[in-house]
PyMOL Python script that loads the backbone (N, CA, C, O; Angstrom):
from pymol import cmd

cmd.read_pdbstr("""\
ATOM      1  N   MET A   1     -17.055  -1.304  -6.261  1.00  0.00           N
ATOM      2  CA  MET A   1     -16.010  -2.308  -6.133  1.00  0.00           C
ATOM      3  C   MET A   1     -16.627  -3.560  -5.521  1.00  0.00           C
ATOM      4  O   MET A   1     -17.301  -3.485  -4.493  1.00  0.00           O
ATOM      5  N   THR A   2     -16.401  -4.698  -6.146  1.00  0.00           N
ATOM      6  CA  THR A   2     -16.908  -5.949  -5.594  1.00  0.00           C
ATOM      7  C   THR A   2     -15.951  -6.474  -4.538  1.00  0.00           C
ATOM      8  O   THR A   2     -14.840  -5.966  -4.388  1.00  0.00           O
ATOM      9  N   SER A   3     -16.383  -7.489  -3.811  1.00  0.00           N
ATOM     10  CA  SER A   3     -15.553  -8.027  -2.734  1.00  0.00           C
ATOM     11  C   SER A   3     -14.281  -8.682  -3.253  1.00  0.00           C
ATOM     12  O   SER A   3     -13.324  -8.849  -2.497  1.00  0.00           O
ATOM     13  N   ASN A   4     -14.254  -9.063  -4.549  1.00  0.00           N
ATOM     14  CA  ASN A   4     -13.068  -9.705  -5.112  1.00  0.00           C
ATOM     15  C   ASN A   4     -12.052  -8.699  -5.626  1.00  0.00           C
ATOM     16  O   ASN A   4     -10.898  -9.058  -5.866  1.00  0.00           O
ATOM     17  N   GLU A   5     -12.457  -7.450  -5.798  1.00  0.00           N
ATOM     18  CA  GLU A   5     -11.555  -6.426  -6.302  1.00  0.00           C
ATOM     19  C   GLU A   5     -10.713  -5.867  -5.165  1.00  0.00           C
ATOM     20  O   GLU A   5     -11.176  -5.698  -4.037  1.00  0.00           O
ATOM     21  N   ARG A   6      -9.462  -5.589  -5.504  1.00  0.00           N
ATOM     22  CA  ARG A   6      -8.561  -4.982  -4.523  1.00  0.00           C
ATOM     23  C   ARG A   6      -8.356  -3.525  -4.879  1.00  0.00           C
ATOM     24  O   ARG A   6      -8.303  -3.170  -6.057  1.00  0.00           O
ATOM     25  N   LEU A   7      -8.243  -2.694  -3.886  1.00  0.00           N
ATOM     26  CA  LEU A   7      -8.030  -1.261  -4.060  1.00  0.00           C
ATOM     27  C   LEU A   7      -6.582  -0.998  -4.430  1.00  0.00           C
ATOM     28  O   LEU A   7      -5.665  -1.519  -3.795  1.00  0.00           O
ATOM     29  N   ASN A   8      -6.381  -0.183  -5.462  1.00  0.00           N
ATOM     30  CA  ASN A   8      -5.037   0.209  -5.864  1.00  0.00           C
ATOM     31  C   ASN A   8      -4.595   1.367  -4.969  1.00  0.00           C
ATOM     32  O   ASN A   8      -5.209   2.434  -4.994  1.00  0.00           O
ATOM     33  N   LEU A   9      -3.549   1.170  -4.189  1.00  0.00           N
ATOM     34  CA  LEU A   9      -3.098   2.205  -3.266  1.00  0.00           C
ATOM     35  C   LEU A   9      -2.588   3.445  -3.993  1.00  0.00           C
ATOM     36  O   LEU A   9      -2.631   4.538  -3.430  1.00  0.00           O
ATOM     37  N   TYR A  10      -2.111   3.306  -5.219  1.00  0.00           N
ATOM     38  CA  TYR A  10      -1.658   4.467  -5.981  1.00  0.00           C
ATOM     39  C   TYR A  10      -2.825   5.367  -6.412  1.00  0.00           C
ATOM     40  O   TYR A  10      -2.594   6.492  -6.856  1.00  0.00           O
ATOM     41  N   ASP A  11      -4.058   4.899  -6.291  1.00  0.00           N
ATOM     42  CA  ASP A  11      -5.228   5.716  -6.624  1.00  0.00           C
ATOM     43  C   ASP A  11      -5.609   6.663  -5.492  1.00  0.00           C
ATOM     44  O   ASP A  11      -6.447   7.545  -5.682  1.00  0.00           O
ATOM     45  N   LEU A  12      -5.008   6.494  -4.321  1.00  0.00           N
ATOM     46  CA  LEU A  12      -5.377   7.294  -3.157  1.00  0.00           C
ATOM     47  C   LEU A  12      -4.506   8.533  -3.010  1.00  0.00           C
ATOM     48  O   LEU A  12      -3.304   8.495  -3.272  1.00  0.00           O
ATOM     49  N   ALA A  13      -5.119   9.621  -2.593  1.00  0.00           N
ATOM     50  CA  ALA A  13      -4.373  10.836  -2.249  1.00  0.00           C
ATOM     51  C   ALA A  13      -3.584  10.547  -0.973  1.00  0.00           C
ATOM     52  O   ALA A  13      -3.947   9.638  -0.225  1.00  0.00           O
ATOM     53  N   PRO A  14      -2.514  11.298  -0.707  1.00  0.00           N
ATOM     54  CA  PRO A  14      -1.683  11.019   0.471  1.00  0.00           C
ATOM     55  C   PRO A  14      -2.463  10.899   1.781  1.00  0.00           C
ATOM     56  O   PRO A  14      -2.191   9.993   2.569  1.00  0.00           O
ATOM     57  N   GLY A  15      -3.415  11.781   2.030  1.00  0.00           N
ATOM     58  CA  GLY A  15      -4.204  11.709   3.261  1.00  0.00           C
ATOM     59  C   GLY A  15      -5.065  10.460   3.324  1.00  0.00           C
ATOM     60  O   GLY A  15      -5.207   9.844   4.381  1.00  0.00           O
ATOM     61  N   GLN A  16      -5.641  10.089   2.181  1.00  0.00           N
ATOM     62  CA  GLN A  16      -6.449   8.873   2.110  1.00  0.00           C
ATOM     63  C   GLN A  16      -5.582   7.636   2.322  1.00  0.00           C
ATOM     64  O   GLN A  16      -5.983   6.690   3.001  1.00  0.00           O
ATOM     65  N   LEU A  17      -4.395   7.659   1.736  1.00  0.00           N
ATOM     66  CA  LEU A  17      -3.473   6.537   1.884  1.00  0.00           C
ATOM     67  C   LEU A  17      -3.133   6.333   3.356  1.00  0.00           C
ATOM     68  O   LEU A  17      -3.217   5.218   3.872  1.00  0.00           O
ATOM     69  N   GLN A  18      -2.749   7.411   4.026  1.00  0.00           N
ATOM     70  CA  GLN A  18      -2.402   7.325   5.456  1.00  0.00           C
ATOM     71  C   GLN A  18      -3.576   6.782   6.265  1.00  0.00           C
ATOM     72  O   GLN A  18      -3.403   5.889   7.094  1.00  0.00           O
ATOM     73  N   ALA A  19      -4.768   7.322   6.025  1.00  0.00           N
ATOM     74  CA  ALA A  19      -5.951   6.896   6.781  1.00  0.00           C
ATOM     75  C   ALA A  19      -6.268   5.424   6.524  1.00  0.00           C
ATOM     76  O   ALA A  19      -6.584   4.682   7.455  1.00  0.00           O
ATOM     77  N   THR A  20      -6.184   5.005   5.269  1.00  0.00           N
ATOM     78  CA  THR A  20      -6.480   3.612   4.915  1.00  0.00           C
ATOM     79  C   THR A  20      -5.476   2.657   5.550  1.00  0.00           C
ATOM     80  O   THR A  20      -5.857   1.631   6.113  1.00  0.00           O
ATOM     81  N   LEU A  21      -4.207   2.994   5.458  1.00  0.00           N
ATOM     82  CA  LEU A  21      -3.175   2.111   5.997  1.00  0.00           C
ATOM     83  C   LEU A  21      -3.182   2.080   7.522  1.00  0.00           C
ATOM     84  O   LEU A  21      -2.951   1.030   8.122  1.00  0.00           O
ATOM     85  N   THR A  22      -3.445   3.223   8.152  1.00  0.00           N
ATOM     86  CA  THR A  22      -3.437   3.287   9.612  1.00  0.00           C
ATOM     87  C   THR A  22      -4.529   2.401  10.199  1.00  0.00           C
ATOM     88  O   THR A  22      -4.382   1.893  11.310  1.00  0.00           O
ATOM     89  N   GLU A  23      -5.622   2.212   9.464  1.00  0.00           N
ATOM     90  CA  GLU A  23      -6.693   1.331   9.921  1.00  0.00           C
ATOM     91  C   GLU A  23      -6.276  -0.136   9.874  1.00  0.00           C
ATOM     92  O   GLU A  23      -6.854  -0.968  10.574  1.00  0.00           O
ATOM     93  N   ILE A  24      -5.287  -0.454   9.063  1.00  0.00           N
ATOM     94  CA  ILE A  24      -4.941  -1.849   8.800  1.00  0.00           C
ATOM     95  C   ILE A  24      -3.630  -2.289   9.434  1.00  0.00           C
ATOM     96  O   ILE A  24      -3.543  -3.393   9.972  1.00  0.00           O
ATOM     97  N   VAL A  25      -2.613  -1.442   9.377  1.00  0.00           N
ATOM     98  CA  VAL A  25      -1.290  -1.844   9.857  1.00  0.00           C
ATOM     99  C   VAL A  25      -0.979  -1.219  11.216  1.00  0.00           C
ATOM    100  O   VAL A  25      -1.363  -0.085  11.503  1.00  0.00           O
ATOM    101  N   THR A  26      -0.289  -1.974  12.025  1.00  0.00           N
ATOM    102  CA  THR A  26       0.201  -1.473  13.311  1.00  0.00           C
ATOM    103  C   THR A  26       1.654  -1.882  13.434  1.00  0.00           C
ATOM    104  O   THR A  26       2.041  -2.918  12.892  1.00  0.00           O
ATOM    105  N   PRO A  27       2.444  -1.133  14.103  1.00  0.00           N
ATOM    106  CA  PRO A  27       2.186   0.188  14.673  1.00  0.00           C
ATOM    107  C   PRO A  27       1.985   1.223  13.580  1.00  0.00           C
ATOM    108  O   PRO A  27       2.316   0.973  12.421  1.00  0.00           O
ATOM    109  N   PRO A  28       1.440   2.397  13.938  1.00  0.00           N
ATOM    110  CA  PRO A  28       1.092   3.413  12.943  1.00  0.00           C
ATOM    111  C   PRO A  28       2.246   3.870  12.046  1.00  0.00           C
ATOM    112  O   PRO A  28       2.000   4.295  10.917  1.00  0.00           O
ATOM    113  N   PHE A  29       3.494   3.795  12.513  1.00  0.00           N
ATOM    114  CA  PHE A  29       4.609   4.238  11.664  1.00  0.00           C
ATOM    115  C   PHE A  29       4.754   3.376  10.419  1.00  0.00           C
ATOM    116  O   PHE A  29       5.404   3.794   9.461  1.00  0.00           O
ATOM    117  N   ARG A  30       4.166   2.186  10.407  1.00  0.00           N
ATOM    118  CA  ARG A  30       4.237   1.324   9.221  1.00  0.00           C
ATOM    119  C   ARG A  30       3.574   1.999   8.017  1.00  0.00           C
ATOM    120  O   ARG A  30       4.031   1.839   6.885  1.00  0.00           O
ATOM    121  N   ALA A  31       2.501   2.751   8.262  1.00  0.00           N
ATOM    122  CA  ALA A  31       1.818   3.443   7.164  1.00  0.00           C
ATOM    123  C   ALA A  31       2.776   4.426   6.488  1.00  0.00           C
ATOM    124  O   ALA A  31       2.786   4.543   5.263  1.00  0.00           O
ATOM    125  N   LYS A  32       3.571   5.125   7.279  1.00  0.00           N
ATOM    126  CA  LYS A  32       4.544   6.070   6.718  1.00  0.00           C
ATOM    127  C   LYS A  32       5.615   5.319   5.925  1.00  0.00           C
ATOM    128  O   LYS A  32       6.028   5.771   4.857  1.00  0.00           O
ATOM    129  N   GLN A  33       6.064   4.178   6.444  1.00  0.00           N
ATOM    130  CA  GLN A  33       7.070   3.386   5.724  1.00  0.00           C
ATOM    131  C   GLN A  33       6.537   2.932   4.365  1.00  0.00           C
ATOM    132  O   GLN A  33       7.243   3.002   3.359  1.00  0.00           O
ATOM    133  N   ILE A  34       5.300   2.471   4.344  1.00  0.00           N
ATOM    134  CA  ILE A  34       4.703   1.996   3.096  1.00  0.00           C
ATOM    135  C   ILE A  34       4.581   3.147   2.105  1.00  0.00           C
ATOM    136  O   ILE A  34       4.885   2.985   0.923  1.00  0.00           O
ATOM    137  N   ALA A  35       4.137   4.305   2.578  1.00  0.00           N
ATOM    138  CA  ALA A  35       4.019   5.481   1.705  1.00  0.00           C
ATOM    139  C   ALA A  35       5.380   5.869   1.141  1.00  0.00           C
ATOM    140  O   ALA A  35       5.475   6.252  -0.025  1.00  0.00           O
ATOM    141  N   GLU A  36       6.429   5.778   1.943  1.00  0.00           N
ATOM    142  CA  GLU A  36       7.773   6.090   1.453  1.00  0.00           C
ATOM    143  C   GLU A  36       8.211   5.106   0.372  1.00  0.00           C
ATOM    144  O   GLU A  36       8.802   5.502  -0.632  1.00  0.00           O
ATOM    145  N   TRP A  37       7.920   3.824   0.582  1.00  0.00           N
ATOM    146  CA  TRP A  37       8.248   2.839  -0.455  1.00  0.00           C
ATOM    147  C   TRP A  37       7.530   3.172  -1.756  1.00  0.00           C
ATOM    148  O   TRP A  37       8.109   3.047  -2.835  1.00  0.00           O
ATOM    149  N   MET A  38       6.300   3.588  -1.662  1.00  0.00           N
ATOM    150  CA  MET A  38       5.527   3.884  -2.863  1.00  0.00           C
ATOM    151  C   MET A  38       6.004   5.163  -3.549  1.00  0.00           C
ATOM    152  O   MET A  38       6.268   5.165  -4.751  1.00  0.00           O
ATOM    153  N   HIS A  39       6.112   6.237  -2.793  1.00  0.00           N
ATOM    154  CA  HIS A  39       6.309   7.549  -3.407  1.00  0.00           C
ATOM    155  C   HIS A  39       7.764   7.977  -3.540  1.00  0.00           C
ATOM    156  O   HIS A  39       8.074   8.837  -4.364  1.00  0.00           O
ATOM    157  N   ARG A  40       8.644   7.413  -2.767  1.00  0.00           N
ATOM    158  CA  ARG A  40      10.069   7.745  -2.923  1.00  0.00           C
ATOM    159  C   ARG A  40      10.800   6.708  -3.754  1.00  0.00           C
ATOM    160  O   ARG A  40      11.710   7.040  -4.513  1.00  0.00           O
ATOM    161  N   ARG A  41      10.408   5.464  -3.612  1.00  0.00           N
ATOM    162  CA  ARG A  41      11.117   4.392  -4.318  1.00  0.00           C
ATOM    163  C   ARG A  41      10.332   3.838  -5.489  1.00  0.00           C
ATOM    164  O   ARG A  41      10.884   3.113  -6.317  1.00  0.00           O
ATOM    165  N   GLY A  42       9.049   4.168  -5.571  1.00  0.00           N
ATOM    166  CA  GLY A  42       8.239   3.773  -6.713  1.00  0.00           C
ATOM    167  C   GLY A  42       8.051   2.280  -6.891  1.00  0.00           C
ATOM    168  O   GLY A  42       8.073   1.782  -8.016  1.00  0.00           O
ATOM    169  N   VAL A  43       7.867   1.561  -5.798  1.00  0.00           N
ATOM    170  CA  VAL A  43       7.716   0.106  -5.900  1.00  0.00           C
ATOM    171  C   VAL A  43       6.351  -0.260  -6.474  1.00  0.00           C
ATOM    172  O   VAL A  43       5.383   0.487  -6.336  1.00  0.00           O
ATOM    173  N   ASP A  44       6.294  -1.416  -7.117  1.00  0.00           N
ATOM    174  CA  ASP A  44       5.029  -1.932  -7.630  1.00  0.00           C
ATOM    175  C   ASP A  44       4.729  -3.314  -7.067  1.00  0.00           C
ATOM    176  O   ASP A  44       3.941  -4.076  -7.628  1.00  0.00           O
ATOM    177  N   SER A  45       5.381  -3.621  -5.935  1.00  0.00           N
ATOM    178  CA  SER A  45       5.189  -4.916  -5.285  1.00  0.00           C
ATOM    179  C   SER A  45       5.383  -4.752  -3.780  1.00  0.00           C
ATOM    180  O   SER A  45       6.315  -4.084  -3.332  1.00  0.00           O
ATOM    181  N   PHE A  46       4.498  -5.364  -3.013  1.00  0.00           N
ATOM    182  CA  PHE A  46       4.657  -5.325  -1.561  1.00  0.00           C
ATOM    183  C   PHE A  46       5.899  -6.107  -1.123  1.00  0.00           C
ATOM    184  O   PHE A  46       6.491  -5.802  -0.087  1.00  0.00           O
ATOM    185  N   ASP A  47       6.291  -7.109  -1.905  1.00  0.00           N
ATOM    186  CA  ASP A  47       7.483  -7.899  -1.569  1.00  0.00           C
ATOM    187  C   ASP A  47       8.755  -7.060  -1.583  1.00  0.00           C
ATOM    188  O   ASP A  47       9.734  -7.412  -0.925  1.00  0.00           O
ATOM    189  N   ALA A  48       8.753  -5.962  -2.320  1.00  0.00           N
ATOM    190  CA  ALA A  48       9.932  -5.092  -2.379  1.00  0.00           C
ATOM    191  C   ALA A  48      10.136  -4.299  -1.092  1.00  0.00           C
ATOM    192  O   ALA A  48      11.216  -3.753  -0.866  1.00  0.00           O
ATOM    193  N   MET A  49       9.122  -4.233  -0.261  1.00  0.00           N
ATOM    194  CA  MET A  49       9.173  -3.442   0.972  1.00  0.00           C
ATOM    195  C   MET A  49       9.850  -4.254   2.075  1.00  0.00           C
ATOM    196  O   MET A  49       9.189  -4.801   2.957  1.00  0.00           O
ATOM    197  N   THR A  50      11.157  -4.319   2.008  1.00  0.00           N
ATOM    198  CA  THR A  50      11.914  -5.249   2.849  1.00  0.00           C
ATOM    199  C   THR A  50      11.934  -4.898   4.336  1.00  0.00           C
ATOM    200  O   THR A  50      12.263  -5.756   5.156  1.00  0.00           O
ATOM    201  N   ASN A  51      11.593  -3.669   4.705  1.00  0.00           N
ATOM    202  CA  ASN A  51      11.562  -3.342   6.133  1.00  0.00           C
ATOM    203  C   ASN A  51      10.163  -3.491   6.732  1.00  0.00           C
ATOM    204  O   ASN A  51       9.936  -3.132   7.888  1.00  0.00           O
ATOM    205  N   ILE A  52       9.235  -4.017   5.948  1.00  0.00           N
ATOM    206  CA  ILE A  52       7.877  -4.316   6.417  1.00  0.00           C
ATOM    207  C   ILE A  52       7.813  -5.820   6.668  1.00  0.00           C
ATOM    208  O   ILE A  52       8.230  -6.598   5.811  1.00  0.00           O
ATOM    209  N   PRO A  53       7.297  -6.251   7.830  1.00  0.00           N
ATOM    210  CA  PRO A  53       7.227  -7.688   8.110  1.00  0.00           C
ATOM    211  C   PRO A  53       6.460  -8.454   7.019  1.00  0.00           C
ATOM    212  O   PRO A  53       5.492  -7.950   6.450  1.00  0.00           O
ATOM    213  N   ARG A  54       6.908  -9.650   6.753  1.00  0.00           N
ATOM    214  CA  ARG A  54       6.328 -10.483   5.695  1.00  0.00           C
ATOM    215  C   ARG A  54       4.825 -10.687   5.869  1.00  0.00           C
ATOM    216  O   ARG A  54       4.081 -10.648   4.890  1.00  0.00           O
ATOM    217  N   ASP A  55       4.368 -10.906   7.112  1.00  0.00           N
ATOM    218  CA  ASP A  55       2.937 -11.127   7.318  1.00  0.00           C
ATOM    219  C   ASP A  55       2.122  -9.872   6.987  1.00  0.00           C
ATOM    220  O   ASP A  55       0.998  -9.973   6.495  1.00  0.00           O
ATOM    221  N   VAL A  56       2.680  -8.709   7.254  1.00  0.00           N
ATOM    222  CA  VAL A  56       2.009  -7.451   6.913  1.00  0.00           C
ATOM    223  C   VAL A  56       1.964  -7.291   5.405  1.00  0.00           C
ATOM    224  O   VAL A  56       0.935  -6.898   4.857  1.00  0.00           O
ATOM    225  N   ARG A  57       3.065  -7.589   4.724  1.00  0.00           N
ATOM    226  CA  ARG A  57       3.099  -7.494   3.257  1.00  0.00           C
ATOM    227  C   ARG A  57       2.084  -8.440   2.631  1.00  0.00           C
ATOM    228  O   ARG A  57       1.417  -8.086   1.658  1.00  0.00           O
ATOM    229  N   SER A  58       1.966  -9.633   3.184  1.00  0.00           N
ATOM    230  CA  SER A  58       0.994 -10.601   2.665  1.00  0.00           C
ATOM    231  C   SER A  58      -0.431 -10.111   2.864  1.00  0.00           C
ATOM    232  O   SER A  58      -1.270 -10.236   1.971  1.00  0.00           O
ATOM    233  N   ALA A  59      -0.701  -9.555   4.036  1.00  0.00           N
ATOM    234  CA  ALA A  59      -2.044  -9.033   4.318  1.00  0.00           C
ATOM    235  C   ALA A  59      -2.379  -7.867   3.383  1.00  0.00           C
ATOM    236  O   ALA A  59      -3.508  -7.755   2.904  1.00  0.00           O
ATOM    237  N   LEU A  60      -1.404  -7.010   3.131  1.00  0.00           N
ATOM    238  CA  LEU A  60      -1.619  -5.895   2.202  1.00  0.00           C
ATOM    239  C   LEU A  60      -1.897  -6.402   0.792  1.00  0.00           C
ATOM    240  O   LEU A  60      -2.786  -5.891   0.112  1.00  0.00           O
ATOM    241  N   ALA A  61      -1.146  -7.397   0.355  1.00  0.00           N
ATOM    242  CA  ALA A  61      -1.312  -7.939  -1.000  1.00  0.00           C
ATOM    243  C   ALA A  61      -2.681  -8.587  -1.187  1.00  0.00           C
ATOM    244  O   ALA A  61      -3.201  -8.625  -2.302  1.00  0.00           O
ATOM    245  N   GLU A  62      -3.262  -9.092  -0.114  1.00  0.00           N
ATOM    246  CA  GLU A  62      -4.600  -9.685  -0.198  1.00  0.00           C
ATOM    247  C   GLU A  62      -5.687  -8.634  -0.397  1.00  0.00           C
ATOM    248  O   GLU A  62      -6.719  -8.912  -1.007  1.00  0.00           O
ATOM    249  N   ARG A  63      -5.456  -7.435   0.114  1.00  0.00           N
ATOM    250  CA  ARG A  63      -6.482  -6.384   0.083  1.00  0.00           C
ATOM    251  C   ARG A  63      -6.236  -5.295  -0.951  1.00  0.00           C
ATOM    252  O   ARG A  63      -7.175  -4.627  -1.383  1.00  0.00           O
ATOM    253  N   PHE A  64      -4.965  -5.108  -1.356  1.00  0.00           N
ATOM    254  CA  PHE A  64      -4.604  -3.972  -2.187  1.00  0.00           C
ATOM    255  C   PHE A  64      -3.706  -4.384  -3.343  1.00  0.00           C
ATOM    256  O   PHE A  64      -3.145  -5.479  -3.364  1.00  0.00           O
ATOM    257  N   THR A  65      -3.588  -3.467  -4.310  1.00  0.00           N
ATOM    258  CA  THR A  65      -2.615  -3.616  -5.394  1.00  0.00           C
ATOM    259  C   THR A  65      -1.739  -2.369  -5.415  1.00  0.00           C
ATOM    260  O   THR A  65      -2.037  -1.365  -4.768  1.00  0.00           O
ATOM    261  N   LEU A  66      -0.658  -2.458  -6.171  1.00  0.00           N
ATOM    262  CA  LEU A  66       0.239  -1.324  -6.394  1.00  0.00           C
ATOM    263  C   LEU A  66       0.441  -1.199  -7.896  1.00  0.00           C
ATOM    264  O   LEU A  66       1.469  -1.621  -8.427  1.00  0.00           O
ATOM    265  N   GLU A  67      -0.537  -0.622  -8.577  1.00  0.00           N
ATOM    266  CA  GLU A  67      -0.480  -0.482 -10.033  1.00  0.00           C
ATOM    267  C   GLU A  67      -0.317   0.979 -10.369  1.00  0.00           C
ATOM    268  O   GLU A  67      -1.111   1.819  -9.947  1.00  0.00           O
ATOM    269  N   PHE A  68       0.731   1.281 -11.142  1.00  0.00           N
ATOM    270  CA  PHE A  68       0.968   2.660 -11.551  1.00  0.00           C
ATOM    271  C   PHE A  68      -0.170   3.133 -12.453  1.00  0.00           C
ATOM    272  O   PHE A  68      -0.704   2.355 -13.243  1.00  0.00           O
ATOM    273  N   PRO A  69      -0.540   4.409 -12.335  1.00  0.00           N
ATOM    274  CA  PRO A  69      -1.601   4.943 -13.191  1.00  0.00           C
ATOM    275  C   PRO A  69      -1.179   4.911 -14.663  1.00  0.00           C
ATOM    276  O   PRO A  69       0.005   5.015 -14.985  1.00  0.00           O
ATOM    277  N   SER A  70      -2.152   4.768 -15.531  1.00  0.00           N
ATOM    278  CA  SER A  70      -1.889   4.786 -16.971  1.00  0.00           C
ATOM    279  C   SER A  70      -1.791   6.219 -17.449  1.00  0.00           C
ATOM    280  O   SER A  70      -2.544   7.089 -17.012  1.00  0.00           O
ATOM    281  N   VAL A  71      -0.856   6.453 -18.347  1.00  0.00           N
ATOM    282  CA  VAL A  71      -0.713   7.760 -18.957  1.00  0.00           C
ATOM    283  C   VAL A  71      -1.662   7.835 -20.126  1.00  0.00           C
ATOM    284  O   VAL A  71      -1.656   6.973 -21.005  1.00  0.00           O
ATOM    285  N   VAL A  72      -2.487   8.885 -20.133  1.00  0.00           N
ATOM    286  CA  VAL A  72      -3.499   9.017 -21.190  1.00  0.00           C
ATOM    287  C   VAL A  72      -3.102  10.119 -22.129  1.00  0.00           C
ATOM    288  O   VAL A  72      -3.817  10.397 -23.092  1.00  0.00           O
TER     289      VAL A  72
END
""", "prot")
cmd.dss("prot")
cmd.show_as("cartoon", "prot")
cmd.util.cbc("prot")
cmd.orient("prot")
């Protein structure tokens, strides 16, 4: 992965997702909120995560994507 590429959070296993997010977002419960938005609500945009502060959503969007896997 080059420095310009962003990691797709949907590519991570649940444990990897928690570990990756916990390193970036504080307080730690934010990682659980983000995982719930992804896996319970199926969002494909950080802007849809309305209970996450805007600055956190912006920081996530700079580093990550939310792209659903392709069906093969």
